[in-house]
Each structure stands twice: as C-alpha cells, then as structure tokens.
C-alpha positions as a Markdown table, in Angstrom:
| # | Residue | x | y | z |
|---|---|---|---|---|
| 1 | Unk | 207.8 | -159.8 | 26.8 |
| 2 | Unk | 209.6 | -161.9 | 29.8 |
| 3 | Unk | 211.3 | -165.1 | 28.9 |
| 4 | Unk | 208.9 | -167.8 | 30.1 |
| 5 | Unk | 209.8 | -170.0 | 33.3 |
| 6 | Unk | 208.7 | -172.3 | 36.3 |
| 7 | Unk | 209.2 | -172.0 | 39.9 |
| 8 | Unk | 212.2 | -173.6 | 41.4 |
| 9 | Unk | 212.0 | -177.1 | 42.5 |
| 10 | Unk | 209.2 | -178.2 | 39.8 |
| 11 | Unk | 209.8 | -179.5 | 36.4 |
| 12 | Unk | 208.2 | -180.1 | 32.8 |
| 13 | Unk | 208.6 | -183.7 | 31.6 |
| 14 | Unk | 208.9 | -184.7 | 27.7 |
| 15 | Unk | 207.2 | -187.5 | 26.6 |
| 16 | Unk | 210.0 | -189.8 | 26.9 |
| 17 | Unk | 210.5 | -189.0 | 30.6 |
| 18 | Unk | 206.8 | -189.9 | 30.9 |
| 19 | Unk | 207.2 | -192.8 | 29.4 |
| 20 | Unk | 209.6 | -193.9 | 32.2 |
| 21 | Unk | 207.9 | -192.1 | 35.1 |
| 22 | Unk | 204.4 | -194.1 | 33.4 |
| 23 | Unk | 206.6 | -197.5 | 33.8 |
| 24 | Unk | 207.7 | -196.6 | 37.4 |
| 25 | Unk | 204.3 | -195.5 | 38.3 |
| 26 | Unk | 202.5 | -198.9 | 36.5 |
| 27 | Unk | 205.0 | -201.4 | 38.3 |
| 28 | Unk | 204.3 | -200.0 | 41.3 |
| 29 | Unk | 200.7 | -200.0 | 41.1 |
| 30 | Unk | 201.1 | -203.8 | 40.3 |
| 31 | Unk | 203.1 | -204.1 | 43.1 |
| 32 | Unk | 200.6 | -202.8 | 45.3 |
| 33 | Unk | 197.4 | -204.9 | 44.0 |
| 34 | Unk | 199.4 | -208.2 | 44.6 |
| 35 | Unk | 199.4 | -207.9 | 47.8 |
| 36 | Unk | 195.6 | -206.7 | 48.0 |
| 37 | Unk | 196.3 | -202.7 | 48.6 |
| 38 | Unk | 192.9 | -200.6 | 47.0 |
| 39 | Unk | 193.3 | -197.2 | 45.6 |
| 40 | Unk | 191.7 | -194.1 | 46.7 |
| 41 | Unk | 192.4 | -190.2 | 46.1 |
| 42 | Unk | 192.2 | -187.2 | 48.0 |
| 43 | Unk | 192.0 | -183.7 | 47.1 |
| 44 | Unk | 195.4 | -181.6 | 45.9 |
| 45 | Unk | 194.2 | -179.1 | 49.1 |
| 46 | Unk | 193.5 | -179.6 | 52.5 |
| 47 | Unk | 192.3 | -177.7 | 55.2 |
| 48 | Unk | 195.3 | -175.5 | 57.1 |
| 49 | Unk | 194.3 | -176.9 | 60.2 |
| 50 | Unk | 194.5 | -180.5 | 59.0 |
| 51 | Unk | 197.9 | -180.3 | 58.3 |
| 52 | Unk | 199.5 | -178.1 | 60.8 |
| 53 | Unk | 201.1 | -179.6 | 64.2 |
| 54 | Unk | 201.4 | -183.2 | 62.5 |
| 55 | Unk | 205.2 | -182.8 | 60.9 |
| 56 | Unk | 207.0 | -181.3 | 63.3 |
| 57 | Unk | 208.3 | -177.8 | 64.2 |
| 58 | Unk | 210.7 | -177.8 | 60.5 |
| 59 | Unk | 207.9 | -179.5 | 58.7 |
| 60 | Unk | 205.1 | -176.9 | 59.2 |
| 61 | Unk | 207.5 | -174.1 | 58.4 |
| 62 | Unk | 207.4 | -176.4 | 54.4 |
| 63 | Unk | 203.8 | -176.1 | 53.7 |
| 64 | Unk | 202.6 | -174.6 | 51.4 |
| 65 | Unk | 199.6 | -172.1 | 52.4 |
| 66 | Unk | 197.0 | -170.7 | 49.8 |
| 67 | Unk | 195.7 | -167.5 | 50.2 |
| 68 | Unk | 192.1 | -166.9 | 51.2 |
| 69 | Unk | 189.9 | -165.5 | 48.0 |
| 70 | Unk | 189.3 | -161.9 | 47.5 |
| 71 | Unk | 190.4 | -159.7 | 49.8 |
| 72 | Unk | 192.8 | -162.0 | 52.0 |
| 73 | Unk | 193.7 | -159.1 | 54.0 |
| 74 | Unk | 190.0 | -158.2 | 55.3 |
| 75 | Unk | 190.3 | -160.5 | 58.1 |
| 76 | Unk | 194.2 | -160.2 | 59.1 |
| 77 | Unk | 194.3 | -158.3 | 62.9 |
| 78 | Unk | 196.4 | -155.3 | 62.6 |
| 79 | Unk | 198.5 | -156.0 | 66.0 |
| 80 | Unk | 199.8 | -159.2 | 64.2 |
| 81 | Unk | 200.5 | -157.5 | 61.2 |
| 82 | Unk | 202.4 | -155.1 | 63.0 |
| 83 | Unk | 204.4 | -157.4 | 64.9 |
| 84 | Unk | 205.1 | -159.2 | 61.6 |
| 85 | Unk | 204.4 | -162.6 | 63.0 |
| 86 | Unk | 203.9 | -164.5 | 60.2 |
| 87 | Unk | 203.0 | -167.8 | 61.7 |
| 88 | Unk | 199.7 | -166.1 | 63.2 |
| 89 | Unk | 199.2 | -163.9 | 60.3 |
| 90 | Unk | 199.1 | -167.2 | 58.2 |
| 91 | Unk | 196.0 | -168.8 | 60.1 |
| 92 | Unk | 194.6 | -165.2 | 59.4 |
| 93 | Unk | 195.0 | -165.2 | 55.9 |
| 94 | Unk | 194.9 | -168.6 | 54.5 |
| 95 | Unk | 192.4 | -171.5 | 55.5 |
| 96 | Unk | 193.8 | -173.9 | 53.2 |
| 97 | Unk | 197.3 | -175.6 | 52.0 |
| 98 | Unk | 198.4 | -177.7 | 49.6 |
| 99 | Unk | 198.8 | -181.5 | 51.1 |
| 100 | Unk | 202.8 | -181.8 | 52.4 |
| 101 | Unk | 202.2 | -185.6 | 52.2 |
| 102 | Unk | 199.7 | -188.4 | 52.1 |
| 103 | Unk | 199.7 | -190.0 | 55.0 |
| 104 | Unk | 198.0 | -187.4 | 57.3 |
| 105 | Unk | 194.8 | -186.5 | 54.4 |
| 106 | Unk | 194.9 | -190.7 | 54.8 |
| 107 | Unk | 194.5 | -190.2 | 58.7 |
| 108 | Unk | 191.5 | -187.4 | 57.6 |
| 109 | Unk | 190.2 | -189.9 | 54.9 |
| 110 | Unk | 189.6 | -193.0 | 57.3 |
| 111 | Unk | 188.0 | -191.2 | 59.9 |
| 112 | Unk | 185.7 | -189.5 | 57.5 |
| 113 | Unk | 184.7 | -192.8 | 55.6 |
| 114 | Unk | 185.1 | -195.2 | 58.6 |
| 115 | Unk | 181.5 | -196.6 | 58.2 |
| 116 | Unk | 182.3 | -197.2 | 54.4 |
| 117 | Unk | 185.9 | -199.4 | 54.4 |
| 118 | Unk | 186.5 | -202.6 | 55.8 |
| 119 | Unk | 189.3 | -202.7 | 58.8 |
| 120 | Unk | 192.2 | -203.7 | 58.4 |
| 121 | Unk | 192.3 | -201.2 | 55.4 |
| 122 | Unk | 194.9 | -201.8 | 52.8 |
| 123 | Unk | 195.4 | -198.4 | 50.5 |
| 124 | Unk | 197.4 | -197.3 | 48.2 |
| 125 | Unk | 198.2 | -193.8 | 46.5 |
| 126 | Unk | 200.0 | -191.8 | 43.9 |
| 127 | Unk | 199.6 | -188.6 | 44.0 |
| 128 | Unk | 201.6 | -185.3 | 43.7 |
| 129 | Unk | 202.7 | -182.9 | 47.4 |
| 130 | Unk | 204.4 | -180.0 | 47.6 |
| 131 | Unk | 206.8 | -178.9 | 49.9 |
| 132 | Unk | 209.2 | -175.6 | 50.5 |
| 133 | Unk | 212.1 | -177.3 | 50.7 |
| 134 | Unk | 215.5 | -175.6 | 49.5 |
| 135 | Unk | 215.5 | -177.2 | 45.7 |
| 136 | Unk | 218.8 | -179.4 | 45.0 |
| 137 | Unk | 219.6 | -182.7 | 43.6 |
| 138 | Unk | 216.4 | -185.1 | 43.8 |
| 139 | Unk | 215.2 | -182.7 | 46.2 |
| 140 | Unk | 212.1 | -180.9 | 44.8 |
| 141 | Unk | 209.0 | -178.9 | 45.8 |
| 142 | Unk | 206.4 | -180.4 | 43.6 |
| 143 | Unk | 206.9 | -184.2 | 43.4 |
| 144 | Unk | 204.9 | -187.7 | 43.4 |
| 145 | Unk | 204.5 | -189.9 | 46.4 |
| 146 | Unk | 203.4 | -193.3 | 46.0 |
| 147 | Unk | 202.1 | -194.8 | 49.5 |
| 148 | Unk | 201.2 | -197.7 | 50.7 |
| 149 | Unk | 199.2 | -198.3 | 54.4 |
| 150 | Unk | 197.7 | -200.5 | 56.7 |
| 151 | Unk | 195.0 | -198.9 | 59.5 |
| 152 | Unk | 193.2 | -200.6 | 61.9 |
| 153 | Unk | 195.8 | -203.2 | 63.7 |
| 154 | Unk | 199.0 | -203.5 | 65.4 |
| 155 | Unk | 200.1 | -207.3 | 64.2 |
| 156 | Unk | 203.7 | -207.4 | 63.2 |
| 157 | Unk | 202.8 | -208.9 | 59.7 |
| 158 | Unk | 201.8 | -205.8 | 58.8 |
| 159 | Unk | 205.7 | -204.2 | 59.1 |
| 160 | Unk | 206.3 | -207.5 | 57.4 |
| 161 | Unk | 204.1 | -207.1 | 54.2 |
| 162 | Unk | 205.3 | -203.5 | 54.2 |
| 163 | Unk | 209.0 | -204.7 | 54.3 |
| 164 | Unk | 208.3 | -207.4 | 51.4 |
| 165 | Unk | 206.5 | -204.6 | 49.7 |
| 166 | Unk | 209.5 | -202.3 | 49.5 |
| 167 | Unk | 211.7 | -205.1 | 48.1 |
| 168 | Unk | 209.7 | -206.3 | 45.4 |
| 169 | Unk | 208.9 | -203.2 | 44.1 |
| 170 | Unk | 212.5 | -202.3 | 44.3 |
| 171 | Unk | 213.5 | -204.8 | 42.8 |
| 172 | Unk | 210.8 | -204.8 | 39.6 |
| 173 | Unk | 212.2 | -201.6 | 39.2 |
| 174 | Unk | 215.2 | -202.9 | 38.9 |
| 175 | Unk | 216.5 | -200.5 | 41.5 |
| 176 | Unk | 220.4 | -201.7 | 42.0 |
| 177 | Unk | 221.9 | -202.0 | 45.6 |
| 178 | Unk | 219.5 | -200.5 | 47.5 |
| 179 | Unk | 219.1 | -200.9 | 51.2 |
| 180 | Unk | 216.1 | -201.2 | 53.3 |
| 181 | Unk | 217.0 | -199.5 | 57.0 |
| 182 | Unk | 215.2 | -200.3 | 59.8 |
| 183 | Unk | 214.8 | -198.9 | 63.3 |
| 184 | Unk | 211.9 | -198.4 | 66.0 |
| 185 | Unk | 211.3 | -195.1 | 67.6 |
| 186 | Unk | 210.5 | -197.3 | 70.9 |
| 187 | Unk | 214.1 | -197.8 | 70.8 |
| 188 | Unk | 215.4 | -194.1 | 70.2 |
| 189 | Unk | 212.9 | -193.1 | 73.2 |
| 190 | Unk | 214.3 | -195.4 | 75.8 |
| 191 | Unk | 217.6 | -194.1 | 74.8 |
| 192 | Unk | 216.8 | -190.9 | 75.1 |
| 193 | Unk | 215.3 | -191.7 | 78.5 |
| 194 | Unk | 218.4 | -193.3 | 79.7 |
| 195 | Unk | 220.4 | -190.0 | 78.6 |
| 196 | Unk | 218.1 | -188.0 | 80.3 |
| 197 | Unk | 217.0 | -186.4 | 77.4 |
| 198 | Unk | 213.2 | -186.4 | 78.8 |
| 199 | Unk | 210.5 | -184.2 | 77.0 |
| 200 | Unk | 213.5 | -183.4 | 74.4 |
| 201 | Unk | 213.2 | -186.4 | 72.2 |
| 202 | Unk | 211.6 | -184.9 | 69.0 |
| 203 | Unk | 214.2 | -182.1 | 69.2 |
| 204 | Unk | 217.0 | -185.0 | 69.9 |
| 205 | Unk | 215.5 | -187.3 | 67.0 |
| 206 | Unk | 215.8 | -184.4 | 64.8 |
| 207 | Unk | 219.6 | -183.6 | 64.9 |
| 208 | Unk | 220.2 | -187.3 | 65.1 |
| 209 | Unk | 218.5 | -187.8 | 61.7 |
| 210 | Unk | 220.7 | -185.8 | 59.9 |
| 211 | Unk | 223.7 | -187.8 | 60.4 |
| 212 | Unk | 223.5 | -189.1 | 56.9 |
| 213 | Unk | 224.0 | -185.5 | 55.7 |
| 214 | Unk | 226.2 | -183.9 | 58.5 |
| 215 | Unk | 228.2 | -186.9 | 60.0 |
| 216 | Unk | 228.3 | -187.6 | 63.8 |
| 217 | Unk | 230.1 | -184.7 | 64.4 |
| 218 | Unk | 227.6 | -182.6 | 63.0 |
| 219 | Unk | 224.9 | -184.0 | 64.7 |
| 220 | Unk | 227.0 | -183.6 | 68.1 |
| 221 | Unk | 227.4 | -179.9 | 67.2 |
| 222 | Unk | 223.9 | -179.3 | 66.6 |
| 223 | Unk | 223.1 | -180.9 | 69.8 |
| 224 | Unk | 225.7 | -178.7 | 71.6 |
| 225 | Unk | 223.9 | -175.5 | 70.0 |
| 226 | Unk | 220.3 | -176.7 | 71.1 |
| 227 | Unk | 221.6 | -177.0 | 74.5 |
| 228 | Unk | 222.2 | -180.6 | 75.4 |
| 229 | Unk | 224.7 | -181.8 | 77.8 |
| 230 | Unk | 228.1 | -183.2 | 76.8 |
| 231 | Unk | 227.0 | -186.5 | 78.6 |
| 232 | Unk | 223.6 | -186.5 | 76.0 |
| 233 | Unk | 226.2 | -186.1 | 73.1 |
| 234 | Unk | 228.7 | -188.7 | 74.0 |
| 235 | Unk | 225.5 | -191.2 | 74.7 |
| 236 | Unk | 224.6 | -190.3 | 71.0 |
| 237 | Unk | 228.2 | -190.8 | 69.6 |
| 238 | Unk | 228.0 | -194.5 | 71.3 |
| 239 | Unk | 225.0 | -194.9 | 69.6 |
| 240 | Unk | 226.6 | -194.7 | 65.9 |
| 241 | Unk | 229.9 | -195.8 | 67.2 |
| 242 | Unk | 228.4 | -199.5 | 67.7 |
| 243 | Unk | 226.5 | -199.5 | 64.6 |
| 244 | Unk | 225.2 | -203.0 | 64.9 |
| 245 | Unk | 223.2 | -204.9 | 62.3 |
| 246 | Unk | 221.1 | -207.9 | 62.6 |
| 247 | Unk | 219.6 | -209.6 | 65.4 |
| 248 | Unk | 222.6 | -210.2 | 67.5 |
| 249 | Unk | 223.2 | -206.1 | 67.0 |
| 250 | Unk | 219.7 | -205.6 | 68.3 |
| 251 | Unk | 220.5 | -207.7 | 71.3 |
| 252 | Unk | 223.7 | -205.5 | 71.9 |
| 253 | Unk | 221.7 | -202.1 | 71.9 |
| 254 | Unk | 219.0 | -203.6 | 74.5 |
| 255 | Unk | 221.9 | -204.8 | 76.5 |
| 256 | Unk | 223.7 | -201.3 | 76.5 |
| 257 | Unk | 220.4 | -199.4 | 77.2 |
| 258 | Unk | 218.4 | -201.6 | 79.4 |
| 259 | Unk | 215.1 | -200.1 | 79.7 |
| 260 | Unk | 211.6 | -201.3 | 78.7 |
| 261 | Unk | 211.1 | -199.0 | 75.7 |
| 262 | Unk | 214.2 | -200.1 | 74.0 |
| 263 | Unk | 213.4 | -204.3 | 75.0 |
| 264 | Unk | 209.9 | -203.5 | 73.5 |
| 265 | Unk | 211.3 | -202.4 | 70.3 |
| 266 | Unk | 214.3 | -204.4 | 69.5 |
| 267 | Unk | 211.8 | -207.5 | 70.7 |
| 268 | Unk | 209.4 | -206.4 | 67.7 |
| 269 | Unk | 211.9 | -205.8 | 65.4 |
| 270 | Unk | 213.6 | -209.2 | 66.0 |
| 271 | Unk | 210.2 | -210.8 | 65.2 |
| 272 | Unk | 210.2 | -208.6 | 62.0 |
| 273 | Unk | 213.6 | -210.1 | 61.0 |
| 274 | Unk | 213.2 | -213.6 | 61.6 |
| 275 | Unk | 209.9 | -213.3 | 59.5 |
| 276 | Unk | 211.3 | -211.2 | 57.0 |
| 277 | Unk | 214.2 | -213.9 | 56.3 |
| 278 | Unk | 211.2 | -216.3 | 55.8 |
| 279 | Unk | 210.1 | -214.6 | 52.9 |
| 280 | Unk | 213.7 | -214.4 | 51.4 |
| 281 | Unk | 214.2 | -210.5 | 52.5 |
| 282 | Unk | 217.3 | -210.4 | 54.4 |
| 283 | Unk | 220.7 | -208.7 | 54.6 |
| 284 | Unk | 222.1 | -207.3 | 52.7 |
| 285 | Unk | 218.8 | -205.4 | 51.7 |
| 286 | Unk | 217.5 | -205.5 | 55.4 |
| 287 | Unk | 219.6 | -203.7 | 57.6 |
| 288 | Unk | 219.2 | -202.5 | 61.5 |
| 289 | Unk | 219.9 | -198.9 | 61.8 |
| 290 | Unk | 219.7 | -197.6 | 65.3 |
| 291 | Unk | 220.4 | -194.3 | 64.3 |
| 292 | Unk | 217.8 | -193.9 | 62.0 |
| 293 | Unk | 214.9 | -191.2 | 63.8 |
| 294 | Unk | 213.1 | -190.1 | 60.9 |
| 295 | Unk | 211.9 | -186.6 | 62.8 |
| 296 | Unk | 208.4 | -186.4 | 61.8 |
| 297 | Unk | 206.3 | -186.6 | 65.4 |
| 298 | Unk | 203.6 | -189.2 | 64.2 |
| 299 | Unk | 206.2 | -192.3 | 64.0 |
| 300 | Unk | 205.7 | -194.8 | 67.4 |
| 301 | Unk | 207.3 | -198.1 | 66.2 |
| 302 | Unk | 208.6 | -199.3 | 63.5 |
| 303 | Unk | 210.4 | -196.6 | 60.9 |
| 304 | Unk | 211.8 | -197.7 | 58.0 |
| 305 | Unk | 214.6 | -195.8 | 55.1 |
| 306 | Unk | 215.1 | -197.0 | 51.5 |
| 307 | Unk | 219.0 | -195.9 | 50.5 |
| 308 | Unk | 220.8 | -196.8 | 47.2 |
| 309 | Unk | 224.8 | -197.6 | 47.8 |
| 310 | Unk | 226.3 | -194.8 | 46.0 |
| 311 | Unk | 223.5 | -193.2 | 44.6 |
| 312 | Unk | 222.7 | -189.5 | 43.5 |
| 313 | Unk | 220.4 | -188.7 | 46.2 |
| 314 | Unk | 219.5 | -189.6 | 49.7 |
| 315 | Unk | 216.5 | -191.8 | 50.6 |
| 316 | Unk | 214.2 | -192.7 | 47.8 |
| 317 | Unk | 211.9 | -194.2 | 50.2 |
| 318 | Unk | 210.0 | -194.0 | 53.8 |
| 319 | Unk | 207.8 | -194.8 | 56.3 |
| 320 | Unk | 206.9 | -196.2 | 59.6 |
| 321 | Unk | 204.3 | -197.5 | 62.6 |
| 322 | Unk | 202.2 | -194.3 | 63.6 |
| 323 | Unk | 199.8 | -195.4 | 66.4 |
| 324 | Unk | 196.2 | -193.1 | 66.9 |
| 325 | Unk | 196.9 | -190.8 | 64.0 |
| 326 | Unk | 193.3 | -190.7 | 63.4 |
| 327 | Unk | 192.4 | -189.6 | 66.9 |
| 328 | Unk | 193.6 | -185.9 | 65.9 |
| 329 | Unk | 190.1 | -186.1 | 63.9 |
| 330 | Unk | 187.8 | -187.6 | 66.3 |
| 331 | Unk | 188.7 | -191.6 | 66.0 |
| 332 | Unk | 191.2 | -192.5 | 68.7 |
| 333 | Unk | 192.7 | -195.9 | 69.1 |
| 334 | Unk | 193.5 | -196.8 | 65.5 |
| 335 | Unk | 197.0 | -197.6 | 64.8 |
| 336 | Unk | 198.3 | -198.1 | 61.2 |
| 337 | Unk | 202.0 | -198.4 | 59.3 |
| 338 | Unk | 202.6 | -197.2 | 56.2 |
| 339 | Unk | 205.7 | -196.4 | 53.6 |
| 340 | Unk | 205.9 | -194.1 | 50.6 |
| 341 | Unk | 207.8 | -194.6 | 47.5 |
| 342 | Unk | 209.6 | -191.9 | 46.2 |
| 343 | Unk | 209.0 | -191.9 | 42.3 |
| 344 | Unk | 211.0 | -188.9 | 41.5 |
| 345 | Unk | 214.0 | -190.0 | 43.6 |
| 346 | Unk | 214.2 | -193.3 | 42.2 |
| 347 | Unk | 213.8 | -192.2 | 38.3 |
| 348 | Unk | 217.2 | -190.1 | 39.4 |
| 349 | Unk | 218.5 | -193.6 | 40.8 |
| 350 | Unk | 217.8 | -195.4 | 37.3 |
| 351 | Unk | 218.7 | -192.6 | 35.3 |
| 352 | Unk | 222.0 | -192.4 | 37.4 |
| 353 | Unk | 222.7 | -196.1 | 36.9 |
| 354 | Unk | 221.3 | -196.4 | 33.6 |
| 355 | Unk | 218.6 | -199.1 | 34.8 |
| 356 | Unk | 215.6 | -198.0 | 32.7 |
| 357 | Unk | 214.4 | -201.0 | 30.3 |
| 358 | Unk | 215.1 | -200.4 | 26.6 |
| 359 | Unk | 212.3 | -199.4 | 24.6 |
| 360 | Unk | 210.2 | -197.0 | 27.1 |
| 361 | Unk | 210.2 | -194.1 | 24.8 |
| 362 | Unk | 209.1 | -195.9 | 22.1 |
| 363 | Unk | 205.5 | -194.4 | 21.7 |
| 364 | Unk | 204.2 | -196.3 | 18.5 |
| 365 | Unk | 204.7 | -199.6 | 16.8 |
| 366 | Unk | 203.6 | -198.3 | 13.6 |
| 367 | Unk | 203.7 | -195.1 | 11.4 |
| 368 | Unk | 201.8 | -194.9 | 7.9 |
| 369 | Unk | 202.9 | -192.5 | 5.5 |
| 370 | Unk | 200.7 | -190.3 | 3.9 |
| 371 | Unk | 200.8 | -190.8 | -0.4 |
| 372 | Unk | 198.3 | -188.7 | -1.2 |
| 373 | Unk | 194.4 | -188.4 | -1.4 |
| 374 | Unk | 194.2 | -191.3 | -3.7 |
| 375 | Unk | 195.1 | -194.2 | -1.7 |
| 376 | Unk | 194.3 | -192.5 | 2.0 |
| 377 | Unk | 190.9 | -194.8 | 2.1 |
| 378 | Unk | 193.3 | -198.0 | 1.9 |
| 379 | Unk | 195.5 | -196.5 | 4.5 |
| 380 | Unk | 193.1 | -195.3 | 7.2 |
| 381 | Unk | 191.8 | -198.8 | 6.5 |
| 382 | Unk | 195.1 | -200.2 | 7.5 |
| 383 | Unk | 195.6 | -198.0 | 10.4 |
| 384 | Unk | 192.3 | -198.8 | 11.5 |
| 385 | Unk | 193.2 | -202.4 | 11.7 |
| 386 | Unk | 196.0 | -202.4 | 13.1 |
| 387 | Unk | 194.7 | -200.8 | 16.1 |
| 388 | Unk | 191.6 | -203.2 | 16.1 |
| 389 | Unk | 194.7 | -205.6 | 17.1 |
| 390 | Unk | 196.1 | -203.7 | 19.9 |
| 391 | Unk | 199.2 | -202.0 | 17.4 |
| 392 | Unk | 199.9 | -198.0 | 18.6 |
| 393 | Unk | 199.5 | -196.4 | 15.3 |
| 394 | Unk | 199.1 | -192.8 | 13.8 |
| 395 | Unk | 199.1 | -191.6 | 10.2 |
| 396 | Unk | 201.3 | -188.9 | 9.2 |
| 397 | Unk | 198.8 | -185.9 | 8.8 |
| 398 | Unk | 200.2 | -184.0 | 5.7 |
| 399 | Unk | 201.0 | -185.4 | 2.0 |
| 400 | Unk | 204.2 | -184.1 | 2.6 |
| 401 | Unk | 207.5 | -185.0 | 0.9 |
| 402 | Unk | 208.8 | -188.6 | 1.9 |
| 403 | Unk | 212.1 | -187.2 | 3.5 |
| 404 | Unk | 210.2 | -185.4 | 5.7 |
| 405 | Unk | 207.6 | -187.7 | 6.8 |
| 406 | Unk | 210.8 | -190.6 | 7.3 |
| 407 | Unk | 212.1 | -188.2 | 9.4 |
| 408 | Unk | 209.3 | -187.8 | 11.5 |
| 409 | Unk | 208.8 | -191.7 | 12.2 |
| 410 | Unk | 212.8 | -191.2 | 13.0 |
| 411 | Unk | 212.3 | -188.4 | 15.5 |
| 412 | Unk | 209.2 | -190.4 | 16.9 |
| 413 | Unk | 211.7 | -193.8 | 17.1 |
| 414 | Unk | 209.1 | -195.6 | 15.4 |
| 415 | Unk | 210.1 | -199.5 | 15.2 |
| 416 | Unk | 207.8 | -199.9 | 11.9 |
| 417 | Unk | 206.5 | -197.7 | 8.7 |
| 418 | Unk | 203.9 | -198.6 | 6.0 |
| 419 | Unk | 203.7 | -197.1 | 3.0 |
| 420 | Unk | 200.5 | -197.6 | 0.3 |
| 421 | Unk | 201.0 | -195.9 | -2.5 |
| 422 | Unk | 199.2 | -196.5 | -5.8 |
| 423 | Unk | 201.2 | -199.6 | -6.6 |
| 424 | Unk | 200.3 | -201.1 | -3.2 |
| 425 | Unk | 196.8 | -199.9 | -3.3 |
| 426 | Unk | 195.9 | -201.5 | -6.6 |
| 427 | Unk | 197.8 | -205.1 | -5.5 |
| 428 | Unk | 195.7 | -205.0 | -2.1 |
| 429 | Unk | 199.5 | -205.1 | -0.5 |
| 430 | Unk | 201.4 | -202.5 | 1.7 |
| 431 | Unk | 205.4 | -201.9 | 2.1 |
| 432 | Unk | 207.0 | -202.7 | 5.4 |
| 433 | Unk | 210.1 | -201.0 | 6.1 |
| 434 | Unk | 211.9 | -202.0 | 9.4 |
| 435 | Unk | 213.5 | -198.2 | 10.4 |
| 436 | Unk | 216.5 | -200.0 | 12.4 |
| 437 | Unk | 217.9 | -202.3 | 9.4 |
| 438 | Unk | 216.0 | -200.1 | 6.5 |
| 439 | Unk | 214.5 | -203.8 | 4.7 |
| 440 | Unk | 211.6 | -203.6 | 3.0 |
| 441 | Unk | 208.9 | -205.9 | 2.1 |
| 442 | Unk | 205.4 | -206.4 | 0.6 |
| 443 | Unk | 203.2 | -208.1 | 2.3 |
| 444 | Unk | 199.2 | -208.4 | 2.7 |
| 445 | Unk | 197.2 | -207.0 | 5.3 |
| 446 | Unk | 197.1 | -210.0 | 6.8 |
| 447 | Unk | 200.7 | -211.0 | 6.7 |
| 448 | Unk | 201.4 | -207.5 | 8.0 |
| 449 | Unk | 199.3 | -207.8 | 11.2 |
| 450 | Unk | 200.8 | -211.4 | 12.2 |
| 451 | Unk | 204.5 | -210.0 | 11.2 |
| 452 | Unk | 204.0 | -207.0 | 13.5 |
| 453 | Unk | 202.6 | -208.7 | 16.5 |
| 454 | Unk | 204.7 | -211.7 | 16.2 |
C-alpha cells in the first residue's frame, strides 16, 4: 500500500490554520464591502482559449490544462504527436483549463453579463486559482486570490480607491511594515521607446520585473542573453540607480526620459499621490517604484505591488490598470483597474511575525461533559439554551471517564467546561469550570448565561 501524499505545491489545512484563514477572509470581505464592492464567483475551470494569450509567454506555460473526457488522444493529429509539439498538442487534447487568476475570468464574466450589472461595476471575488509554478517558500500551485476590481471607468479615483483598500485591509490584518509600490506601464513603455527597444517591450519588462529576485546585475545579464544591446542594459541600470521616490522623484524621471508616454504616466501618478495623501495614505507605506514592471500583458496604466520589509516571501498583493481587456471577448473600449490580495502569502507573513490575534483557534466557548443517561436531558437542555444565546457549545458524545473528557477539552482549547451531575440536576444548577485557572463555581442556568456572555 502506497504512503498517502498530496501534490507538490498544495496543502492540507488543520482546524487551527483554517481559523486563521477564515479570519483573513472575513477581514478582507469587510474591507471590500465597506467600499461598496459586490461579490461574484466564476467556475474553477474556463475554456482554454479564454485563458491562453492573456498572461504572456511565461504565464501561458503555467496554466494547468484539463484533458478532454474519454479518448482524449482521439482528435490528436499524427504529425503533432510525431513532432512532439506540446503546445499544439495541448489544444488538440484539452479544451478546458483551471483558472490561472481571477482577472481574465472576470473580463469574460463582464462580457457575458453586461446587461445585468451596473457600470461602473465594483466586484470582489475570493476563490482558488492554480499555477504550475515551481513550489517554494510562499509559492504554491494551488492558492486563494482575493480580488477587487472597478471596471467601466478611467478616472483616477478608481486607482485611489484601490490604493486606500490596500492600506485599510492590510492595516486591519495587522500586516507589519508593508509597502505599496506603484508605477505606470506608460512610464515603462516611454522609457523603452527612448532606449530603442521597440516592439520588445514585454520581453524587456519580464526581465526588469525580476530585479528583486536576481538584482540589477542579474537583470542586465538576462537582457544580454535575450540579445538586448549594451545601451539598453546601461539605460536599465540608470533606471534602478536613480531609485526616485514620491512626486519629486517622478518629475526627475520625466526629465530624464522626455517622451509623451512618460509624461502621461508621471502626471497620472502625481495626481494619485496627492489624492492618496488626502486620505491618509503616504510614505513610507506608499512608494514610487519606477522599476516595477509586472510582466502581465494586459496592464496598460498604473501597476501595484505590495511587499513587506524583511518578510519571508516576495510580494503579497498586486494589480493594475487594464484597458480593453474585455475587447478580446467582443466588448471593446471598457477600461478597468483591479488588485489581488495573496491570502496565502499574507498568512505566511503574519505567521512569520507572530502577528495573528490571540484566540482565533478557539472553536468552542463551552463543552458540557457527559455524566450518564440520568442527567443527559438537563445537559442537552442547557446546551440548547447556550446555543440560543449564540455561544458555541458542544456536548461530549460518550459517558467516558472524566479524565478523558477533560483532556478533550484541553485539546480543543475550550475556555469553559460545564458539569451537570446528579447533585447539580437535583438543585437545578450547573458546575462551571474555568479551564485556564481551574476555578469552579456552582451557578444557576440564568447566572451561567450571563457569566459566559460577559
């Protein structure tokens, strides 16, 4: 018999971990709804054609494809098999795939439900996504994304709302020393024009976006391997060497690269900066990061990433402005901007810094001991009264030895245990034991409810 296992990049979650995860989801949900975002859900799998071509060359390779039902090789062409052309073969034997993110499915959703939703439309979505990344610290093949998008408006207030949402949600989650990095793809495209990169913008930004992982020298090395000139490598080094921050840094960058796209991007970010400060979001939490590229093909304007100083993982959130993403589904000229909270990475950060609130793993308020069939009616009636008052209550299922029942209470971290033996039943009282202090007292049912609720 083989040893049980799960695929790499996936995880089981114990009740203690789930309590923390549910707290994260609940906190994010509250932050979303306070700003008027509405919930939606989409299927775990999408048509393969819906997903491919939206995430760049590297992203497409990470999509989990689902084999067709039945004889999936039946429609595979012999020349494709003989040529070992895995890309072409994928479309012949697979028509569906697990969703890679929530943004592209959202664009498909908006196109299909355009007559049912108000515009602009503000949505949030918290569901699992799958990516064929190499598993590692903070990098999983199955994880939950928590997205918020505003589609149908080009106003800078949309970017402002999402920056403020980052700040409010991460503050509520007690994430320490987070930094909201902001850039604009127009700045990058203008710089690329200035450096003579031409139609290789995406290839260049893919390399630039790896600076935090491989350093500036690593970026330049990759650019050289990709065939970029020495001039491009030196210009890229100048970008990172400047490392400007705030509005003054933006102006300096605009002077270094005097092309229209850079001017437009800088003007938009400067406006966002001033508005964000009016809502209390400013440095050091808000950082202008001209090297931030985020290599996804669909970002066209502002781009965001959130990092934690000395955190155990890389970015924990990201997003950006995308123009005409719905155009590929037959609904052109609809602009949107969205962000994604990486719940799993946020968990890793909070665990690393010991920042989770205490008491999240307490699944029960009260455990009633099973003292035998004689007093079981009173035990069940007391349990029902406690539940009616909103107290999480459980009755031990067997009339086991008290030592065993108390051990169960310790294992469940129950704060209070109730004992109703024959003496308590005759007197109409219960014995309440504080499991932390070990103190016991006899109280009436009315006194019990008041004590526990207090």
